[in-house]
TORSEKE-925839 format. One record per residue: residue number from 0; residue in one letter; x, y, z of N, C-alpha, C, O in turn. Coordinates in Angstrom, 3 decimals, m for minus. Layout:
N
  nr rest     n.c1     n.c2     n.c3    ca.c1    ca.c2    ca.c3     c.c1     c.c2     c.c3     o.c1     o.c2     o.c3
 NUM    A        X        Y        Z        X        Y        Z        X        Y        Z        X        Y        Z
...
# end
This chain:
183
  nr rest     n.c1     n.c2     n.c3    ca.c1    ca.c2    ca.c3     c.c1     c.c2     c.c3     o.c1     o.c2     o.c3
   0    M   13.387  m26.734   m0.182   12.170  m26.518   m0.233   11.373  m27.594    0.633   11.698  m28.775    0.505
   1    C   10.513  m27.302    1.365    9.627  m27.984    1.855    8.586  m28.409    1.080    7.871  m27.610    0.475
   2    I    8.420  m29.705    1.039    7.223  m30.558    0.068    6.023  m30.134    0.433    5.189  m29.900   m0.442
   3    N    5.717  m29.957    1.802    4.613  m29.942    2.811    3.885  m28.490    2.755    2.688  m28.208    2.814
   4    M    5.043  m27.666    2.620    4.510  m26.052    2.805    3.516  m25.715    1.345    3.531  m26.278    0.251
   5    E    2.690  m24.581    1.842    1.528  m24.522    0.805    2.249  m23.541   m0.083    3.030  m22.679    0.320
   6    H    1.867  m23.788   m1.475    2.516  m23.435   m2.651    1.430  m22.669   m3.456    0.249  m22.992   m3.326
   7    Y    1.741  m21.832   m4.144    0.596  m21.264   m4.950    1.107  m20.973   m6.466    2.184  m20.502   m6.831
   8    L   m0.119  m21.446   m7.306    0.332  m21.043   m8.880   m0.685  m20.315   m9.632   m1.751  m20.932   m9.614
   9    V   m0.727  m19.386  m10.188   m1.518  m18.372  m10.985   m1.807  m19.244  m12.221   m0.870  m19.771  m12.822
  10    I   m2.911  m19.385  m12.561   m2.891  m20.277  m14.574   m4.120  m19.444  m15.007   m5.113  m19.134  m14.349
  11    T   m3.756  m19.135  m16.422   m4.513  m18.230  m17.443   m4.917  m19.487  m18.507   m4.046  m20.287  m18.847
  12    A   m5.888  m19.564  m18.856   m6.240  m20.199  m20.053   m7.125  m19.369  m20.907   m7.958  m18.570  m20.478
  13    V   m6.832  m19.669  m22.363   m7.760  m18.731  m23.297   m7.827  m19.957  m24.531   m6.831  m20.529  m24.974
  14    G   m9.396  m20.233  m25.009   m9.307  m20.843  m26.054  m10.870  m20.736  m26.416  m11.723  m20.292  m25.647
  15    T  m11.097  m21.206  m27.684  m12.565  m20.885  m28.195  m13.393  m21.729  m27.342  m13.113  m22.823  m26.852
  16    D  m14.524  m20.997  m27.241  m15.575  m21.464  m26.080  m16.200  m22.832  m26.172  m16.234  m23.155  m27.359
  17    R  m16.633  m23.628  m25.506  m17.417  m24.689  m25.899  m17.668  m25.330  m24.598  m16.885  m25.129  m23.670
  18    P  m18.983  m26.293  m24.420  m19.219  m26.850  m23.091  m18.386  m27.622  m22.649  m17.815  m28.238  m23.548
  19    G  m17.919  m27.970  m21.223  m16.960  m28.610  m20.781  m15.762  m28.115  m20.493  m15.171  m28.468  m19.472
  20    I  m15.218  m27.176  m21.412  m14.013  m26.905  m21.089  m13.637  m26.254  m19.801  m12.444  m26.312  m19.502
  21    S  m14.459  m25.640  m18.981  m13.882  m25.548  m17.475  m13.632  m26.543  m16.757  m12.614  m26.509  m16.065
  22    N  m14.429  m27.607  m16.730  m14.505  m28.725  m16.376  m13.170  m29.395  m16.604  m12.472  m29.651  m15.623
  23    E  m12.788  m29.681  m17.743  m11.345  m29.922  m18.463  m10.573  m29.442  m17.165   m9.977  m30.225  m16.426
  24    I  m10.641  m28.180  m16.981   m9.435  m27.462  m16.429   m9.523  m27.673  m14.936   m8.444  m27.542  m14.359
  25    S  m10.667  m27.999  m14.107  m10.709  m27.944  m12.917  m10.272  m29.507  m12.295   m9.770  m29.848  m11.223
  26    H  m10.733  m30.296  m13.554  m10.346  m32.004  m13.053   m9.136  m31.998  m13.300   m8.625  m32.738  m12.459
  27    L   m8.260  m31.542  m14.053   m6.898  m31.549  m14.201   m6.210  m31.172  m12.863   m5.486  m32.016  m12.334
  28    V   m6.425  m29.700  m12.156   m6.207  m29.346  m11.233   m6.502  m30.113   m9.665   m5.790  m29.967   m8.671
  29    T   m7.668  m30.902   m9.755   m7.928  m31.591   m8.766   m7.275  m32.646   m8.651   m6.798  m32.853   m7.535
  30    Q   m7.021  m33.680   m9.751   m6.358  m34.706  m10.151   m4.885  m34.524   m9.557   m4.399  m35.392   m8.832
  31    C   m4.313  m33.556   m9.838   m3.176  m33.058   m9.606   m2.960  m32.999   m7.725   m2.036  m33.341   m6.987
  32    G   m4.224  m32.429   m7.499   m4.201  m32.439   m5.991   m3.741  m30.861   m5.579   m2.924  m30.426   m4.767
  33    C   m4.504  m30.332   m6.371   m4.449  m28.818   m5.819   m5.758  m28.150   m5.406   m6.822  m28.727   m5.628
  34    N   m5.728  m27.263   m4.966   m6.923  m26.691   m4.346   m7.114  m25.381   m5.371   m6.130  m24.880   m5.917
  35    I   m8.380  m24.905   m5.569   m8.551  m23.934   m6.629   m8.987  m22.572   m5.348   m9.981  m22.539   m4.622
  36    V   m8.138  m21.823   m5.415   m8.339  m20.631   m4.137   m9.206  m19.955   m4.726  m10.310  m19.898   m4.184
  37    D   m8.980  m19.175   m6.108   m9.834  m17.968   m6.411   m9.891  m18.130   m8.172   m8.918  m18.469   m8.845
  38    S  m10.974  m17.872   m8.611  m10.664  m18.075  m10.076  m11.949  m17.326  m10.440  m12.964  m17.247   m9.750
  39    R  m11.658  m16.624  m12.019  m12.595  m16.041  m12.782  m12.840  m16.439  m14.034  m11.856  m16.589  m14.757
  40    L  m13.886  m16.645  m14.469  m14.326  m16.985  m15.885  m14.539  m15.802  m16.630  m14.811  m14.755  m16.042
  41    A  m14.428  m15.863  m18.066  m15.434  m14.921  m18.768  m15.363  m15.446  m20.218  m14.539  m16.247  m20.658
  42    L  m16.412  m14.828  m20.904  m16.223  m15.277  m22.484  m15.988  m13.634  m23.022  m16.524  m12.618  m22.580
  43    F  m15.049  m13.765  m24.069  m14.769  m12.488  m24.751  m15.121  m12.761  m26.269  m14.420  m13.604  m26.829
  44    G  m15.895  m12.289  m26.838  m15.653  m12.853  m28.239  m16.500  m14.152  m28.367  m17.664  m14.319  m28.002
  45    T  m15.759  m14.926  m28.896  m16.226  m16.647  m28.836  m15.060  m17.247  m27.829  m14.930  m18.445  m27.577
  46    E  m14.332  m16.305  m27.364  m13.343  m17.315  m26.505  m13.627  m17.185  m24.707  m14.016  m16.271  m23.980
  47    F  m13.311  m18.249  m24.537  m13.393  m18.604  m22.997  m12.047  m18.174  m22.309  m10.978  m18.543  m22.794
  48    T  m12.093  m17.494  m21.327  m11.182  m17.346  m20.345  m11.077  m17.407  m18.997  m11.775  m16.639  m18.334
  49    I  m10.220  m18.295  m18.365  m10.243  m18.556  m17.045   m9.245  m18.240  m16.417   m8.201  m18.731  m16.846
  50    I   m9.157  m17.487  m15.405   m7.728  m17.216  m14.423   m8.233  m17.970  m13.060   m9.349  m17.856  m12.554
  51    M   m7.197  m18.729  m12.611   m7.297  m19.456  m11.213   m6.099  m19.277  m10.451   m4.993  m19.269  m10.991
  52    L   m6.285  m19.122   m9.111   m5.186  m19.086   m8.262   m5.456  m20.568   m7.485   m6.503  m21.034   m7.036
  53    L   m4.070  m21.121   m7.509   m4.119  m22.694   m7.152   m3.324  m22.849   m6.074   m2.311  m22.166   m6.222
  54    S   m3.332  m23.522   m4.919   m2.546  m24.003   m3.960   m2.171  m25.373   m3.760   m3.011  m26.233   m4.024
  55    G   m1.153  m25.676   m3.379   m0.833  m27.180   m2.942    0.273  m27.160   m2.412    0.774  m26.132   m1.955
  56    N    0.909  m28.483   m2.393    2.213  m28.734   m1.858    3.237  m28.612   m3.084    2.785  m28.174   m4.142
  57    A    4.490  m28.944   m3.014    4.964  m28.512   m4.147    5.137  m29.351   m5.413    5.397  m29.029   m6.572
  58    N    4.876  m30.709   m4.734    4.539  m31.985   m5.928    3.246  m31.490   m6.356    3.126  m31.443   m7.581
  59    A    2.390  m31.163   m5.777    1.123  m30.985   m6.176    1.153  m29.848   m7.707    0.863  m30.134   m8.868
  60    I    1.657  m28.423   m7.072    1.825  m27.586   m8.104    3.055  m27.857   m9.164    3.185  m27.066  m10.098
  61    S    3.692  m28.640   m9.068    4.816  m28.964  m10.115    4.116  m30.022  m10.990    4.554  m30.074  m12.140
  62    R    3.001  m30.979  m10.652    2.243  m31.669  m11.647    1.571  m30.810  m12.710    1.722  m30.771  m13.931
  63    V    0.638  m30.008  m11.723   m0.055  m29.030  m12.748    1.029  m28.354  m13.666    0.769  m28.359  m14.869
  64    E    2.173  m27.790  m13.274    3.042  m27.308  m14.112    3.247  m28.069  m15.279    3.093  m27.524  m16.372
  65    S    3.600  m29.350  m15.192    4.162  m30.162  m16.132    2.940  m31.129  m17.051    3.229  m31.876  m17.985
  66    T    1.443  m30.871  m16.474    0.440  m31.870  m17.263   m0.440  m30.715  m18.029   m1.031  m30.795  m19.106
  67    L   m0.311  m29.446  m16.975   m1.608  m28.342  m17.719   m0.874  m28.312  m19.498   m1.678  m28.311  m20.430
  68    P    0.495  m28.292  m19.770    0.665  m27.657  m21.103    0.073  m28.640  m22.282   m0.424  m28.293  m23.353
  69    L    0.296  m30.127  m21.712   m0.473  m31.211  m22.433   m1.953  m31.192  m22.969   m2.400  m31.519  m24.068
  70    K   m2.528  m30.738  m21.920   m3.913  m30.777  m21.673   m4.310  m29.324  m22.557   m5.364  m29.272  m23.191
  71    A   m3.522  m28.374  m22.528   m4.105  m27.388  m23.007   m3.985  m27.383  m24.512   m4.803  m26.877  m25.282
  72    Q   m2.832  m28.025  m24.851   m2.626  m28.357  m26.584   m3.717  m29.394  m26.799   m4.146  m29.458  m27.951
  73    E   m4.108  m30.006  m26.131   m5.400  m31.412  m26.250   m6.598  m30.468  m26.486   m7.278  m30.629  m27.500
  74    Q   m6.790  m29.831  m25.913   m8.005  m28.744  m25.619   m8.023  m27.129  m26.391   m8.741  m26.166  m26.121
  75    E   m6.897  m27.273  m27.483   m6.638  m25.781  m28.163   m6.667  m24.556  m27.126   m7.533  m23.688  m27.235
  76    L   m5.747  m24.516  m26.170   m5.990  m23.559  m25.471   m4.466  m22.813  m25.086   m3.519  m23.588  m25.222
  77    I   m4.183  m21.718  m24.724   m3.223  m20.916  m24.796   m3.274  m20.630  m23.239   m4.250  m20.070  m22.740
  78    T   m2.090  m21.072  m22.432   m1.829  m21.138  m21.206   m0.780  m20.694  m20.670    0.287  m21.240  m20.952
  79    V   m0.813  m19.608  m19.775    0.502  m18.988  m18.977    0.077  m19.553  m17.529   m1.101  m19.788  m17.260
  80    M    1.381  m19.800  m16.407    1.346  m20.033  m15.575    2.454  m19.064  m14.731    3.503  m18.637  m15.213
  81    K    2.015  m18.849  m13.501    3.278  m18.159  m12.755    3.284  m18.668  m11.312    2.179  m18.810  m10.788
  82    R    4.284  m18.937  m10.657    4.214  m19.019   m9.214    4.184  m17.784   m8.564    4.811  m16.797   m8.950
  83    T    3.281  m17.839   m7.332    3.267  m16.537   m6.640    3.262  m17.130   m5.024    3.313  m18.304   m4.655
  84    T    3.189  m15.998   m4.284    2.801  m16.442   m2.782    1.511  m16.086   m2.582    0.824  m15.539   m3.444
  85    K    1.000  m16.475   m1.068   m0.083  m15.979   m0.648   m0.420  m14.848   m0.499    0.318  m14.128    0.173
  86    H   m1.401  m14.407   m0.958   m1.795  m12.646   m0.983   m1.898  m12.239    0.606   m2.710  m12.813    1.332
  87    Q   m0.992  m11.172    1.118   m0.789  m10.894    2.330   m2.000   m9.416    2.424   m1.818   m8.321    1.894
  88    A   m3.254   m9.860    3.295   m4.104   m8.886    3.310   m3.646   m7.847    3.559   m2.619   m8.076    4.198
  89    R   m3.839   m6.371    3.394   m3.582   m5.007    4.173   m4.873   m4.597    4.554   m5.980   m5.065    4.291
  90    F   m4.480   m3.538    5.290   m5.639   m3.247    5.858   m5.891   m1.447    5.196   m5.051   m0.548    5.141
  91    F   m7.056   m1.427    4.857   m7.141    0.324    4.326   m8.344    0.775    4.887   m9.405    0.154    4.938
  92    P   m8.136    1.745    5.247   m9.248    2.277    6.285  m10.540    2.806    5.256  m11.559    3.202    5.822
  93    Y  m10.501    2.809    4.074  m11.510    3.396    3.185  m11.065    2.618    1.942   m9.892    2.516    1.583
  94    T  m12.251    2.016    1.251  m12.448    1.364    0.134  m13.323    2.013   m1.024  m14.162    2.776   m0.545
  95    A  m13.363    1.940   m2.249  m14.273    2.787   m3.067  m14.584    2.074   m4.133  m13.820    1.389   m4.814
  96    D  m16.167    2.311   m4.321  m16.270    1.766   m5.618  m16.799    2.575   m6.621  m17.817    3.179   m6.285
  97    F  m16.375    2.772   m7.832  m16.662    3.921   m9.083  m17.380    3.140   m9.866  m16.986    2.071  m10.333
  98    H  m18.530    3.674  m10.052  m19.282    3.221  m11.346  m19.436    4.050  m12.351  m19.660    5.200  m11.973
  99    I  m19.394    3.879  m13.683  m19.248    4.787  m14.846  m20.171    4.166  m16.035  m19.966    3.015  m16.420
 100    E  m21.040    4.853  m16.515  m22.006    4.843  m17.564  m21.751    5.838  m18.750  m21.653    7.054  m18.582
 101    A  m21.653    5.209  m19.961  m21.403    6.204  m20.902  m21.596    5.603  m22.342  m21.644    4.403  m22.615
 102    D  m21.719    6.885  m23.397  m21.606    5.838  m25.007  m20.298    5.493  m24.711  m19.511    6.018  m23.925
 103    D  m20.148    4.362  m25.583  m18.760    3.681  m25.591  m18.130    4.417  m26.730  m18.677    4.647  m27.809
 104    T  m16.550    4.868  m26.263  m15.937    5.728  m26.911  m14.329    5.254  m26.481  m13.989    5.236  m25.298
 105    P  m13.325    4.849  m27.672  m12.283    4.241  m27.148  m11.601    5.108  m26.368  m11.610    6.293  m26.701
 106    G  m10.911    4.714  m25.235   m9.830    5.553  m24.306  m10.421    5.753  m22.735   m9.748    6.186  m21.800
 107    L  m11.585    5.411  m22.678  m12.321    5.511  m21.440  m11.916    4.624  m20.346  m12.038    5.050  m19.197
 108    I  m11.407    3.338  m20.565  m10.695    2.787  m19.498   m9.431    3.550  m19.002   m9.185    3.796  m17.821
 109    E   m8.690    3.878  m20.038   m7.260    4.579  m20.128   m7.487    5.802  m19.069   m6.845    5.907  m18.024
 110    Q   m8.335    6.562  m19.430   m8.500    7.904  m18.701   m8.726    7.508  m16.846   m8.223    8.013  m15.843
 111    F   m9.682    6.422  m17.036   m9.851    6.247  m15.148   m8.907    5.733  m14.869   m8.593    6.020  m13.714
 112    T   m7.845    4.697  m15.613   m6.785    3.879  m14.735   m5.723    5.143  m14.675   m4.924    5.151  m13.738
 113    L   m5.696    5.997  m15.451   m4.821    6.949  m15.383   m5.045    8.016  m13.625   m4.327    8.167  m12.636
 114    F   m6.213    8.450  m13.973   m6.806    9.086  m12.692   m6.443    8.482  m11.570   m6.049    9.192  m10.645
 115    F   m6.501    6.980  m11.402   m6.430    6.461  m10.284   m4.609    6.121  m10.182   m4.167    6.322   m9.051
 116    A   m3.785    5.745  m11.005   m2.705    5.643  m11.161   m1.901    6.936  m10.644   m0.869    6.851   m9.979
 117    T   m2.403    7.937  m10.967   m1.590    9.522  m10.532   m1.915    9.847   m9.031   m1.117   10.391   m8.267
 118    R   m2.899    9.538   m8.777   m3.528    9.134   m7.245   m2.980    8.673   m6.147   m3.145    9.165   m5.031
 119    K   m2.016    7.294   m6.522   m1.563    6.214   m5.851   m2.725    5.590   m5.547   m2.738    5.611   m4.316
 120    V   m3.829    4.981   m5.964   m5.170    4.415   m5.694   m4.862    3.120   m6.238   m4.375    2.989   m7.361
 121    D   m5.142    2.116   m5.440   m4.674    0.903   m6.066   m5.946    0.226   m6.576   m6.891    0.224   m5.787
 122    I   m6.135   m0.397   m7.865   m7.329   m0.967   m8.339   m7.224   m2.565   m7.795   m6.280   m3.354   m7.801
 123    S   m8.729   m2.696   m7.285   m8.612   m4.140   m6.627   m9.022   m5.018   m7.821   m8.476   m6.061   m8.181
 124    S  m10.089   m4.401   m8.370  m10.870   m5.109   m9.336  m11.566   m4.089  m10.385  m12.025   m2.997  m10.047
 125    L  m11.578   m4.590  m11.682  m12.094   m3.722  m12.795  m12.925   m4.631  m13.742  m12.579   m5.766  m14.067
 126    S  m13.847   m4.122  m14.073  m15.033   m4.839  m15.079  m15.465   m3.883  m15.829  m15.951   m2.827  m15.425
 127    A  m15.260   m4.306  m17.269  m15.871   m3.246  m18.275  m16.729   m4.080  m19.288  m16.322   m5.137  m19.772
 128    H  m18.098   m3.454  m19.603  m19.014   m4.195  m20.344  m19.393   m3.128  m21.590  m19.584   m1.929  m21.388
 129    T  m19.451   m3.609  m22.586  m20.395   m3.003  m23.818  m21.732   m3.621  m24.051  m21.892   m4.838  m24.139
 130    V  m22.468   m2.940  m24.127  m23.968   m3.365  m24.244  m24.031   m2.624  m25.594  m23.817   m1.414  m25.671
 131    E  m24.418   m3.619  m26.957  m24.509   m3.363  m28.398  m25.817   m2.103  m28.213  m26.597   m2.078  m27.260
 132    A  m25.814   m1.294  m29.155  m26.762   m0.648  m29.687  m27.946   m1.681  m30.319  m27.844   m2.726  m30.963
 133    E  m28.953   m1.019  m29.906  m30.419   m1.948  m30.754  m30.160   m1.810  m32.420  m30.152   m2.707  m33.264
 134    S  m29.993   m0.632  m32.550  m29.898   m0.124  m33.956  m28.906    0.467  m34.477  m28.325    1.203  m33.679
 135    D  m28.452    0.437  m35.569  m27.417    0.884  m36.312  m26.937    2.632  m36.213  m25.857    3.216  m36.302
 136    D  m28.292    3.046  m35.994  m28.153    4.503  m35.596  m27.683    5.167  m34.325  m27.183    6.290  m34.268
 137    S  m27.893    4.365  m33.330  m27.613    4.500  m31.898  m26.196    4.293  m31.458  m25.422    3.736  m32.236
 138    T  m25.875    4.607  m30.534  m24.647    4.416  m30.233  m24.472    2.827  m28.950  m25.406    2.383  m28.283
 139    N  m23.198    2.351  m28.948  m23.364    1.508  m27.999  m23.145    2.397  m26.826  m22.721    3.553  m26.819
 140    H  m23.660    1.343  m25.449  m23.332    2.005  m24.410  m22.112    0.929  m23.375  m21.843   m0.266  m23.490
 141    F  m21.608    1.949  m22.423  m20.629    1.179  m22.311  m20.564    1.243  m20.311  m21.017    2.252  m19.769
 142    I  m20.077    0.288  m19.586  m20.247    0.356  m18.132  m19.036   m0.336  m17.780  m18.620   m1.408  m18.217
 143    L  m18.458    0.549  m16.797  m17.420    0.402  m16.112  m17.385    0.235  m14.761  m17.811    1.223  m14.163
 144    Q  m17.015   m0.703  m14.039  m17.105   m0.780  m12.615  m15.732   m1.104  m11.865  m15.226   m2.226  m11.890
 145    I  m15.140    0.066  m11.150  m13.599   m0.320  m10.302  m13.919    0.018   m9.187  m14.605    0.955   m8.781
 146    S  m13.164   m1.137   m8.474  m13.072   m1.458   m6.945  m11.654   m0.816   m6.849  m10.779   m1.050   m7.683
 147    T  m11.464    0.096   m5.666  m10.397    0.451   m5.414   m9.958    0.509   m3.607  m10.726    0.793   m2.688
 148    N   m8.571    0.160   m3.515   m8.208    0.561   m2.159   m7.597    1.823   m1.966   m6.626    2.148   m2.649
 149    L   m8.089    2.587   m1.071   m7.510    3.994   m0.982   m6.701    4.302    0.192   m7.102    4.099    1.338
 150    P   m5.249    4.927   m0.174   m4.321    5.062    0.821   m4.749    5.843    1.831   m5.677    6.641    1.699
 151    E   m4.032    5.645    3.020   m4.453    6.311    3.986   m4.558    7.998    3.974   m5.346    8.792    4.488
 152    D   m3.755    8.092    3.403   m3.459   10.117    3.458   m4.906   10.444    2.496   m5.373   11.575    2.630
 153    C   m5.408    9.769    1.820   m6.323    9.832    0.728   m7.539   10.962    1.556   m8.208   10.710    2.558
 154    N   m7.523   11.935    0.929   m8.660   12.884    1.090   m9.968   12.301    0.393   m9.885   12.350   m0.834
 155    L  m10.990   11.836    0.809  m12.090   11.243    0.164  m12.947   12.758   m0.350  m13.697   12.637   m1.319
 156    M  m12.860   13.708    0.098  m13.786   14.916   m0.439  m12.886   15.317   m1.421  m13.570   15.552   m2.417
 157    T  m11.635   15.533   m1.683  m11.261   15.825   m3.132  m11.094   14.833   m4.093  m10.876   15.094   m5.276
 158    L  m11.204   13.472   m3.549  m11.122   12.445   m4.670  m12.224   12.632   m5.141  m12.179   12.844   m6.353
 159    Q  m13.487   12.650   m4.582  m14.639   12.862   m5.044  m14.728   13.826   m6.188  m15.114   13.631   m7.340
 160    E  m14.290   14.888   m5.617  m14.527   16.375   m6.370  m13.922   15.737   m7.583  m14.643   15.159   m8.396
 161    E  m12.763   15.812   m7.717  m11.710   15.388   m8.675  m12.297   14.345   m9.750  m12.172   14.494  m10.965
 162    Y  m12.944   13.289   m9.142  m13.339   12.122  m10.200  m15.147   12.928  m10.683  m15.551   12.670  m11.816
 163    E  m15.761   13.541  m10.054  m16.820   13.986  m10.581  m16.511   15.006  m11.816  m17.163   15.045  m12.859
 164    A  m15.313   15.878  m11.473  m15.048   16.665  m12.413  m14.301   15.924  m13.866  m14.518   16.419  m14.972
 165    L  m13.476   14.787  m13.710  m13.308   14.091  m14.443  m14.677   13.442  m15.594  m14.741   13.520  m16.821
 166    C  m15.428   12.958  m14.824  m16.879   12.527  m15.160  m17.394   13.382  m16.278  m17.599   13.062  m17.448
 167    L  m17.607   14.854  m15.513  m18.018   16.099  m16.224  m17.225   16.131  m17.532  m17.696   15.908  m18.647
 168    N  m15.986   16.432  m17.249  m14.978   16.702  m18.772  m15.048   15.646  m19.726  m14.798   15.872  m20.910
 169    L  m15.390   14.421  m19.284  m15.475   13.127  m20.332  m16.951   13.022  m20.782  m17.195   12.489  m21.865
 170    Q  m18.033   13.544  m19.939  m19.143   13.481  m20.454  m19.717   12.254  m20.101  m20.544   11.781  m20.880
 171    V  m19.419   11.606  m19.006  m20.136   10.341  m18.715  m20.754   10.537  m17.385  m20.526   11.553  m16.730
 172    K  m21.561    9.555  m16.954  m22.138    9.346  m15.678  m21.520    8.390  m14.775  m21.496    7.172  m14.958
 173    G  m20.958    9.097  m13.663  m20.027    8.409  m12.467  m20.663    8.489  m11.309  m21.317    9.493  m11.028
 174    T  m20.560    7.463  m10.497  m20.869    7.440   m9.089  m19.809    6.925   m8.429  m19.035    6.155   m8.997
 175    V  m19.654    7.305   m7.115  m18.673    6.664   m6.237  m19.422    6.300   m5.123  m20.505    6.774   m4.778
 176    T  m18.571    5.153   m4.416  m19.333    4.608   m3.069  m18.083    4.431   m2.213  m17.210    3.645   m2.579
 177    F  m17.977    5.068   m1.192  m16.824    4.934   m0.022  m17.470    4.141    1.092  m18.599    4.250    1.569
 178    I  m16.267    3.137    1.455  m16.775    1.967    2.336  m15.525    2.210    3.326  m14.323    2.234    3.061
 179    G  m16.247    2.395    4.643  m15.085    2.512    5.944  m15.003    1.266    6.335  m15.990    0.543    6.193
 180    H  m13.676    0.705    6.971  m13.338   m0.263    7.508  m12.552    0.105    8.638  m11.482    0.713    8.604
 181    N  m13.285   m0.394    9.845  m12.574   m0.570   11.199  m11.280   m1.346   11.286  m11.073   m2.426   10.732
 182    T  m10.312   m0.576   12.152   m9.306   m1.889   12.697   m9.590   m2.989   13.290   m8.695   m3.781   13.584
# end
């Protein structure tokens, strides 16, 4: 294994949210000699969650793998790490963004992920958010945003019609925006 070759590591950390927690992780990564290629941070309830893609030489990645568990224990975090490779960008002639708004109902995300899975549509990102109702006698509002990569043989008109039929069947408001890409 070449030490100078670029290596990649995905880390996930979850723990009780408090000021400075993201800095603790970022500092450790930097001190180990790694670069943060991509990251996402979110709060779920009172829990802080961060996902990072790191790059570095073999020694730097190994330092993160050996020092992060101790830092996580000190900070009362649960961590998961997995080595990976550089993302290989693939060309998609079309991508599409799907936006869904509805009264919050269990199972909505599953209905839409199933819709895409059965059509072999690759989900590149998914973000769901529930807006709590202002009063006890009203329903929470649910917002779902899904970005997709469409296969070359995808019929955009058919996909849009089937998506609109699903939205109608589930009694949700849905829109789709197709984005064309040139070679």
